[in-house]
C-alpha positions in Angstrom: -0.1 -0.1 -0.1 0.6 3.8 0.0 2.9 4.4 2.5 1.7 7.7 4.4 4.2 8.4 7.4 6.7 10.8 6.6 9.7 9.7 8.0 9.0 6.3 7.0 8.6 7.5 3.2 12.1 9.2 3.5 13.8 5.8 4.9 12.0 3.8 2.1 13.6 6.9 -0.2 17.1 6.3 1.4 16.7 2.4 0.5 15.5 3.2 -3.3 18.3 5.3 -3.4 21.1 2.8 -2.3 19.3 0.0 -4.4 20.0 2.5 -7.8 23.3 3.1 -6.8 23.9 -0.3 -6.3 22.6 -1.2 -9.8 24.6 1.8 -11.7 27.9 -0.2 -10.1 26.5 -3.2 -11.6 25.3 -1.8 -15.1 21.8 -2.5 -14.7 20.6 0.5 -15.9 16.7 0.0 -16.0 16.5 -1.0 -12.4 19.2 2.0 -11.5 16.2 4.1 -13.2 13.0 2.4 -11.3 14.5 2.7 -8.1 15.8 6.3 -8.0 12.2 6.9 -9.7 11.2 5.8 -6.9 13.3 7.2 -4.5 12.2 10.6 -6.1 8.4 10.3 -5.1 8.8 9.4 -1.8 10.7 12.4 -0.9 8.3 15.4 0.4 7.2 18.9 -1.1 10.1 20.7 0.2 12.7 17.6 -0.1 15.1 20.4 -1.4 15.2 22.4 1.9 14.5 19.1 4.4 17.0 16.8 2.6 19.4 18.5 0.2 22.0 16.0 -0.1 19.6 13.5 -0.5 17.8 15.1 -3.3 21.0 15.8 -4.8 22.4 12.2 -4.6 18.6 10.8 -6.3 18.5 13.2 -8.6 21.8 12.9 -10.1 21.5 8.8 -10.2 18.3 9.3 -11.6 19.7 11.8 -14.2 22.5 9.6 -15.3 20.2 6.2 -15.0 17.7 7.7 -17.0 19.9 9.3 -19.6 21.4 5.8 -20.3 17.8 4.0 -20.2 16.6 6.3 -22.6 14.4 8.7 -20.7 15.9 11.5 -21.8 13.2 14.0 -20.7 13.2 12.7 -17.0 17.4 12.7 -17.1 17.2 16.5 -18.3 14.2 17.2 -15.7 16.4 15.3 -12.6 20.0 17.5 -14.2 18.2 20.9 -14.2 16.6 20.1 -11.0 20.0 20.1 -9.1 21.3 23.1 -11.5 18.0 25.3 -10.2 18.7 24.4 -6.3 22.3 23.6 -6.2 23.9 25.7 -3.5 27.1 26.2 -5.3 29.1 25.2 -8.4 30.8 22.5 -6.8 27.5 20.9 -5.7 26.3 21.4 -9.8 29.3 20.1 -11.4 28.5 16.7 -11.7 24.9 17.4 -12.7 26.9 19.7 -15.6 29.1 17.0 -16.5 26.1 14.8 -17.2 24.0 17.3 -19.0 27.0 18.1 -21.2 27.4 14.3 -22.3 23.0 14.3 -22.4 23.3 17.6 -25.0 26.2 16.3 -27.1 24.1 12.8 -27.4 21.2 14.5 -28.9 23.4 16.1 -31.4 23.0 19.5 -29.6 26.7 19.8 -29.9 26.9 23.6 -29.6 24.8 23.8 -26.8 27.2 21.0 -25.5 30.6 23.1 -26.3 29.4 26.6 -24.8 28.2 24.7 -21.8 31.6 23.6 -20.6 33.2 26.7 -21.7 30.4 28.5 -19.3 31.4 25.8 -16.5 35.8 26.2 -17.2 34.9 29.9 -17.0 33.3 29.8 -13.8 36.0 27.3 -12.6 38.3 30.8 -13.3 39.8 29.6 -16.8 40.2 32.2 -19.7 39.4 30.5 -22.9 40.5 31.9 -26.5 37.5 31.8 -28.7 40.5 30.7 -31.2 44.2 29.9 -31.6 46.7 30.5 -34.4 48.1 27.0 -35.3 51.9 28.3 -34.0 50.3 29.1 -30.6 49.8 25.2 -30.5 53.1 24.8 -32.1 54.6 26.2 -29.9 53.0 24.7 -26.7 53.7 21.0 -27.8 57.6 21.9 -28.2 57.6 23.2 -24.7 55.8 20.1 -23.5 58.1 17.9 -26.0 61.1 19.2 -23.9 59.7 17.9 -20.8 58.8 14.9 -22.0 61.8 14.0 -23.8 63.6 14.2 -20.8 61.7 12.0 -18.9 62.0 8.3 -18.6 59.4 5.8 -18.4 59.8 5.4 -15.1 59.8 9.3 -14.3 56.8 9.7 -15.9 54.9 6.7 -14.3 56.0 8.1 -10.8 54.5 11.7 -11.5 52.5 12.5 -8.0 48.8 11.8 -8.5 46.3 15.3 -8.3 45.1 15.6 -5.2 43.3 18.5 -5.9 39.4 18.3 -6.4 39.5 21.9 -8.0 42.3 20.8 -10.4 40.3 17.5 -10.9 37.1 19.2 -12.1 39.2 21.1 -14.4 41.0 18.3 -16.6 37.2 16.7 -16.2 35.6 19.9 -18.0 38.8 20.2 -20.2 38.8 16.6 -21.3 34.9 16.9 -22.3 35.5 19.9 -24.3 37.9 18.5 -25.9 36.4 15.5 -27.1 33.4 17.9 -28.1 35.5 20.4 -29.8 36.3 17.6 -32.8 32.9 17.8 -33.8 32.1 21.5 -33.4 35.4 23.7 -33.1 38.2 21.4 -34.8 40.5 24.4 -34.4 40.5 24.3 -30.7 40.9 20.5 -30.0 44.7 20.4 -29.8 44.5 23.6 -27.6 42.6 21.6 -24.6 45.0 18.6 -25.4 47.9 20.5 -24.5 46.3 22.5 -21.9 45.1 18.9 -20.5 49.1 18.1 -20.3 50.3 21.1 -18.9 47.4 20.9 -15.9 49.0 17.6 -15.3 52.4 18.1 -15.6 52.0 21.0 -13.0 49.4 19.6 -10.5 49.8 15.5 -11.0 47.9 13.0 -12.9 44.4 12.2 -12.6 42.3 9.6 -14.9 41.7 12.3 -17.0 45.9 12.9 -17.7 45.7 9.6 -19.5 42.9 11.0 -22.2 44.8 14.5 -22.5 48.2 13.0 -23.2 46.7 10.5 -25.7 44.8 13.2 -27.7 48.0 14.8 -27.4 49.8 12.1 -29.0 46.9 12.3 -31.8 48.4 15.7 -32.5 51.9 14.8 -32.3 51.1 12.2 -34.9 48.6 14.8 -37.4 49.4 17.0 -39.7 50.5 19.9 -37.7 53.4 18.0 -36.2 53.9 15.1 -38.2 55.8 13.0 -36.1 54.0 9.2 -35.7 57.0 8.0 -33.9 56.9 10.1 -31.1 52.9 10.1 -30.9 52.8 6.7 -30.6 55.5 6.5 -28.0 53.8 9.0 -25.8 50.2 7.2 -26.5 51.8 4.1 -25.2 52.7 5.6 -22.1 49.5 7.5 -21.7 47.9 3.6 -22.1 49.9 2.4 -19.5 49.2 5.6 -16.9 45.6 4.5 -17.5 45.9 1.1 -15.7 47.1 3.1 -12.6 43.6 4.1 -12.3 41.0 2.3 -11.8 38.8 4.4 -14.7 37.2 1.6 -16.8 34.6 4.0 -17.8 37.5 6.1 -19.9 38.5 2.7 -21.6 36.4 3.1 -24.8 37.8 6.7 -25.4 41.0 5.4 -24.4 40.9 2.9 -26.9 39.3 5.4 -29.7 42.1 7.5 -29.5 45.1 5.2 -29.3 43.8 2.5 -31.9 41.8 4.3 -34.2 44.3 7.4 -34.3 48.0 6.6 -33.2 48.8 3.2 -32.9 47.1 2.6 -36.7 50.0 4.3 -38.0 52.2 2.0 -36.6 50.9 -1.5 -35.9 48.8 -3.4 -38.0 45.4 -3.0 -39.3 44.1 -6.0 -37.5 45.5 -5.9 -34.2 44.3 -2.2 -33.8 40.7 -3.6 -35.3 40.8 -6.2 -32.4 41.2 -3.5 -29.8 38.6 -1.4 -31.2 36.6 -3.8 -31.0 37.0 -4.6 -27.5 36.5 -0.4 -27.3 33.0 -1.3 -28.8 32.3 -4.5 -26.6 33.5 -2.2 -23.0 31.4 1.3 -24.3 28.4 -1.5 -24.9 28.9 -2.9 -21.2 29.2 0.9 -19.2 26.4 2.3 -21.3 28.6 4.6 -23.2 27.0 4.6 -26.4 28.4 7.0 -28.5 31.7 5.9 -27.8 30.7 2.3 -28.6 29.7 3.3 -31.7 32.2 5.3 -32.7 34.5 2.0 -31.7 32.6 0.0 -33.7 33.1 2.4 -36.8 36.5 2.5 -37.1 36.8 -1.4 -36.1 34.9 -1.8 -39.6 37.2 0.8 -41.3 40.4 -1.6 -40.3 38.6 -4.4 -40.8 38.5 -3.2 -44.7 41.8 -2.3 -44.6 42.9 -5.3 -43.4 41.3 -7.5 -46.0 38.8 -9.4 -43.7 36.3 -11.8 -45.2 33.7 -9.0 -45.7 30.9 -11.9 -45.2 32.4 -12.7 -41.8 32.3 -8.7 -41.4 28.6 -8.6 -42.3 27.7 -11.0 -39.8 29.4 -9.2 -37.0 27.4 -5.9 -38.1 24.1 -7.2 -38.2 25.3 -8.7 -34.3 
């Protein structure tokens, strides 16, 4: 029956929230959506005043689960709830991050990019509207002079980033770097360099590995045209990712490394195998967009390596 007692309703809401969080960790997104939705409905009308932390936590899980499970309007509503009622920028950062991902998934890429820039500016960053290629080359030269002095052991032993503020900067620079590929490509290398610069100054986080991978893409690209060095640095970045428990970043890491960097050096077939793995991991954790990009690159590498087309067609049909 319906729970009437306010204390019992709040207690039941907390239990549903815990069940939703557990379901998210197990990648059971439908269950997470069901439990977080139930938790939300059990809160009192003035829950943002009376149960602020619980309200924010439930909305965050609901927004994430609803987004992955395909309930887009409810996801947006849950995240906007946090952005409307959050007491500080710190309390809103996770909601901003998810909303940007959601906007990008809906192909609202310009608003996603602009939101990232807005958050970074609120965090105190100054972001140029455009950069000249000479600026990028200068940044790369400075980073490379540092990179070439480091042994692999030196690189792997750089301290772990311990500042929540700089971790947030890395999170949003990583996000805007990815989105810039689709709407503001000339800025991509500037963002990649920024990720590396912050990492060397303040320590490595899980986002440092992705930043260094994107920097490696810049090394191997037309502007710098040093595929061997891009490959060397990219391998270090993949090893760095092993230092952090970050399965959520593996699909993007594989896309960057095997889709753009290693493919210039390693056989197409071996790169294709890892891109297929990136596709599978992406689907398992709900990152369908990056999973599909891995899939596209996998098919391309299969064509280039001479894979039997009838076998490839069966895989695509699957």
